[in-house]
N, C-alpha and C positions, 0 to 999 in steps of 0.2 A: 560033546562039542570037540569038535580035532582041534588042535594047536592053533592051524591055519584060519580057520574059521572065527575063533576065540579072538586073536588077532584082528579081523577084519572090523568085527562087531566092535571091538575096543577104539580101533580106528574112527567108526563111524560114529560114537557116543560122543568122544574126544571131539572130534575137530568141530571146526568153526560151520560157517555156509556162506555162499556166495550174495549177490545181491537178487539173486531168485529163490534164495531158500533153500538151494543144494548141498549138499554135505561135501566138504572140502578137504577136512582130516587136518587144513592149516588155513591159518588166517592169512590176509592178503597178501601180507609181508613175508609170506616163507616159512614163518617160526610156529611153533607151537602156542596154541591159544594160553593165555595166563588168566590169572585169576581176571585183572581188571576188564581185561578185553571180553570176557567171559561173562560180566556183570549183568548186561541187558536180558540174558537169557536164561535167567536164577527162575526158578517155579516149575512146578508140576504143570505139565502139557493138558494133564486133564482136566485142571481148572481153568482153560481156557474159554470155556464154553460153558453157559448158565445152564445147564439141561437138568437139573434136579427140581422134581416139584415135592415139596413137604408138606404133608398130609397130618392134620393133628385134629382129632377128634376121639373123645373118649367113651363114641360106640363103634367096638372093634367091626362089627360089620361093615359100616360105612368106610372106617380106614381100608379095610380087605375088598372092598367092590371099586373104592377110587382107585386103588394100588394095581388091581388087574385090569381098569378101564385105560390107566395109562401107560400101562405097558401091552397092551395088545390094542390100541387103535389109537394112540398119541407117538405117531412117530418121532425118534432123536432125543425123548424124554425120559428120564427114569423118577420113579416114586422113591419116597423115603417115609414109611408113616409111624404115626406114634399116637398113642393113644393116652398121654398124660402130658402136661405142659411141662413138667420138669426135662425129660429123656429129647422134648423136641427142641428146649432151651438152649441141653448142650449141644446137640449137633449144630442150631444157627451159629452158634458163636465159637464152635472151634474152629481155629484158627485154619485149620487142613483144609475145610469146606468153603474157603473166602472164596467168593467168586464162580461156585459150582451150584447156588441154588438161585432160582430165578423166579420161583414163586412159592410164597407159603399160602396152604389152602386153611384157614382157621375156623372152628367153630367158638364163637364168641360166649358162647354158655357152657364151658368146661368148666367144673369146680374145681378150686384151688385144692393142690397135693403138695401135702410137705412144704407149702409155703414157696410154692410156685404156683400162678396163676396165667391166665391169659392177659391179663395187663402185662405183665413181666416180660411175654412176647412181642408185645408191643409195643413196649418199650426200648427194644433190641432194635426193632424194626425202623424206629424214628432214626437210628444212627447207621442204617442201611438200607438208603435209598436206591440202590440196585436192585432192590429184591421186592418185587410185585408181592400186594397183600391181597387175597382174597377172602372174605367172610361166609361163612355157613350159620346158620340158625332154625331152631324149629319154629322160630315165631315171627311170621311174617307180618310185622308191624310197621308203621310209621314211623316207631320213634327209631328201632332198629336199620331202617333203610335211611334215615337220618344220621345215624352214628356209624354207619359203612361208609356214607360221606363222606363226614367229619373226619373220619380216619384216613382218608385218600385212597380207600379201596379201588380196586379196580372192577371188581364185581362183586356182588351179593347174592346166596343162593339159598331160598328157603325151603327147609327141608318139608315133606319129603321129596326126594326125587329120584328119578331111574341112571342107569348107568348111560342110557342116551342121552338123557337132558345136561349129566357131567361131561360127556365128553364132548357135546356142542360148547357146554360154558367156558369149558378150558378152552379148547381151541380158538373161540374168541378172543381170549384173553392174548394168549402165546400169539395169535397172529396178527393181533390189530393192536394190543396195548389194553383192552379194556373189553368190557360185556356191554353191550347195548341192552337196555331191557324198557320194561313201561311201568307205568304206576298209576292205581287209581287216583285221581284228581279227588273225590270223596271221601275212600277210607287212609289211602295213605299207603296200601300194600300192594307188593308189586304184584304185575298180572305175566300168569305164564304167557310166550305168543305162540299158543298151539293154531287158536283161531283167528288170523288175519285178517282186517279188512282191506283187500287188495287195492281197494281205490285209494286210501288213504294210509294204507300200511300199517296198523294197527291192530292191535286187538279189537274185537267189536265192543266187548264188555269185561267189568270186574266178575272175574270169577267167585269171588266171594259168595256165598248165598245169601249173605244179610246185606250184601250192598247190590251190588250186578248193575253199577253205575255204566253209564256209555262214555264217560268222560276220563278218556286215556291219554296219558304223556308221555313223552319219550324220557328216558331218564338217560346219561351217558356218565358213569363210574370212571372214575381217574380221568378225567380228560381235560377238566379247567382248571387253571392254575390253583385257585380258592380250596378246590378240592382234593388235590394233589397235595395239601399239608397235611401231614398225622398230627400235629401238635393242637 
């Protein structure tokens, strides 16, 4: 970089900004910015938007599929995948990542590794109300649905699922703050919204072969105050 270019670059970085956010090189009093005046501008600009989606699953195939889905189909967001609770916990609690994480998609059935578990991650997320929590499980049971609601999750995604289903699930959360789903009133399992009754705008019946009840109700994760508490 030439000397003049370096000087212009330094002036832009060191300068303040006017009321419209333009760089001026000086503050409004005509003197260089001192530490006290620059205090409100502390911090990395990368941290100003929570655009990281943290994916935690002990199945590497799912982590890879979900990461590719975020990169290719969810504009403006970046994935960070982990196959164990320990490294995921370190990333979430790292002060450098404060304000960067918008959503944690957590498999609730990951076994503990080296003394770190899913419960440790959930305890940390209780203190970080600005991070949305969505849960994944291979068990689509009424108990797991109830647990997801109690934890204040904004969505619950039963396995197995395709990339298309995953993308639709995550986009609903990022755009609306929750994922709208349906639940069978008989067995309590979540019902995929594939075959929709266009008159009542709900699935026609439960997809479980042992149930197939037509009594379906709509469930909104993370929208009611009592469901937003993760305690």
